[in-house]
C-alpha positions, 0 to 999 in steps of 0.5 A, spaced: 088 680 326 089 687 328 094 689 323 096 694 317 092 692 311 096 695 306 102 693 309 100 685 310 097 680 305 090 680 306 088 672 305 087 667 310 094 670 312 091 677 311 084 678 308 081 672 311 086 672 316 085 676 322 080 680 326 079 687 328 082 689 334 078 675 352 080 670 368 073 667 369 072 665 376 071 658 376 074 657 369 070 652 365 063 652 367 056 651 362 052 658 362 045 659 361 040 654 364 041 651 370 041 644 366 047 646 363 051 649 369 049 641 372 052 638 366 058 642 366 060 640 373 058 633 372 063 634 366 069 636 370 069 630 374 069 625 368 075 623 364 076 627 358 077 625 351 076 629 344 079 627 337 080 633 333 081 634 325 089 633 325 087 628 327 090 627 334 086 625 340 087 628 347 085 624 353 085 627 360 083 625 367 078 630 367 075 635 363 080 641 362 078 647 366 085 651 364 083 652 357 087 657 352 083 658 346 083 663 340 078 668 341 073 666 335 073 659 338 072 661 345 066 665 342 063 659 339 064 655 345 061 660 349 055 660 344 054 653 346 054 655 354 062 653 355 066 659 358 073 659 357 077 663 361 083 665 357 084 667 350 089 669 344 087 673 338 083 679 336 079 680 343 078 687 344 078 694 340 082 700 342 076 703 346 076 696 350 069 694 346 069 687 344 071 686 337 067 682 332 070 675 333 069 675 340 062 675 339 058 675 346 065 674 350 065 678 357 072 680 354 073 685 360 073 678 365 078 674 360 086 672 361 089 675 354 095 672 352 095 676 345 091 681 342 094 682 335 097 678 330 104 675 332 103 677 339 103 671 344 106 672 351 109 665 352 112 667 359 105 668 362 102 662 358 107 658 361 106 661 368 098 660 367 099 652 366 094 651 361 091 644 360 089 645 353 090 650 347 085 650 342 085 653 335 084 653 328 088 651 322 087 652 315 089 646 310 095 645 314 095 642 321 102 645 322 100 652 322 096 653 327 091 659 327 094 666 331 100 661 334 106 665 332 110 660 327 117 662 331 114 660 338 109 655 336 114 649 338 115 652 345 107 654 346 105 647 344 110 644 348 107 647 354 100 643 353 096 639 349 093 641 343 086 641 340 085 644 333 079 644 328 080 645 321 076 651 318 078 650 311 080 644 307 077 647 301 071 643 301 068 644 308 062 649 309 060 653 315 055 649 318 060 643 318 065 647 322 059 649 326 057 642 328 064 640 330 064 646 335 058 643 338 062 636 338 067 640 342 062 643 346 059 637 348 065 634 350 066 639 355 060 639 358 055 643 354 048 640 353 046 641 346 038 640 348 038 645 353 033 651 352 038 656 349 042 651 345 035 649 342 033 656 341 039 658 337 039 652 333 032 654 331 034 660 330 040 658 325 036 653 321 030 659 320 036 664 317 038 658 313 032 657 310 030 665 310 037 666 305 035 660 301 028 663 300 031 670 298 036 668 294 031 664 290 026 669 290 031 675 288 037 673 285 041 679 285 049 679 284 053 679 291 060 681 291 064 679 298 070 684 298 074 688 303 077 695 303 084 698 305 087 705 304 090 703 297 087 697 295 080 694 294 079 686 295 074 682 291 074 675 294 073 668 291 066 665 294 070 659 293 075 660 298 071 660 305 067 655 308 061 661 309 061 663 302 061 656 299 055 655 304 052 661 301 053 659 294 050 652 296 044 655 298 043 659 292 046 666 293 049 668 286 056 670 289 061 673 284 067 669 282 073 674 281 077 672 274 084 675 276 085 672 283 092 673 286 096 667 286 100 669 292 094 669 296 093 662 294 087 664 290 083 668 296 082 674 292 083 679 286 087 686 288 084 692 285 086 699 285 081 704 287 080 706 280 078 699 278 073 698 284 067 698 279 070 692 275 064 687 277 057 689 277 055 687 284 048 689 286 050 687 293 056 688 296 058 684 302 063 688 306 068 685 311 066 688 317 073 687 321 077 693 324 082 692 319 077 693 313 075 700 312 067 701 313 062 705 309 063 711 313 071 711 312 070 710 305 066 717 304 072 720 301 073 715 296 069 717 289 070 711 286 067 707 292 061 713 292 060 712 285 058 704 285 051 703 284 050 698 290 053 704 295 048 709 292 042 704 293 045 703 300 046 696 298 052 694 303 051 688 308 057 687 313 061 680 312 064 676 318 070 674 313 072 670 319 065 666 320 062 665 327 062 658 329 056 658 334 049 657 331 047 663 335 052 667 332 052 665 325 044 666 325 045 673 326 050 674 320 046 670 316 039 673 317 043 680 315 045 677 308 038 674 307 035 681 309 040 685 304 038 680 299 031 680 299 030 687 299 036 689 294 034 692 288 037 689 281 042 694 279 046 690 274 
């Protein structure tokens, strides 16, 4: 979510709870190869049914065309070949460019009902006449991602709801991607198309590369985020991507004083104590609300970190991407960083 990282708790309601700062003509359609487009058109003429993770089943007379989805979810579906015409959530930066969570979405063409956390134009949403609202939840299906709590009942009362659980405390990124694939297929995506097959092949290769790099060069990795007054050391137990990386053998540091108020997602460190954990590689939150390396040059304790001096920093999509093509890129980057890292601790 685009917010002041120093004034808002950063957990799944903060650190992992936001993004950096998404109508398409023909609304829902499959993109990519001609086969994809044909399958999308066929799906539109068929009844549609999908059981989400609440669990709740939505059944419509035909595949929905007026879908409004959380930006990251729309980006994942787009990766599978499904175009979502309208979104809410971190879509564009101040300069109009796509946020990290928007993936490859054509953001200039999308209807956006809210671009920052807490923002949702209910009146415009109602006028749009959505058939389905699609978003995520973490643990609690009653708390919908980026749907303001104060207007959630009004918003969900205007349309059907499909929600996927992106964190139940045990699920991993690959499992969440698989659920997105099921949803995309229900909307008309051809999972066997040339583009989807290529994305899956790239993803599988990236996963194997990360596993191999972690085994060959077992360096210590700290997942973290930086704010003006605070440094956040994240727990690898509390995110579907970090749990997945741990399963693949990545040695992720587990902070020993996790913040209970955040649900144990991270430890809060002052900049004076930023060197508490000896890390060989820093996996740094790359969203707009987290300070980036070029913004941290004036922080002496940051500059003094061995990993910083060695240039062993890799961007972390703290809100993971759930399409095979999108996820492959970040996994490849981490694999390369680990493979090339020197042991510093």
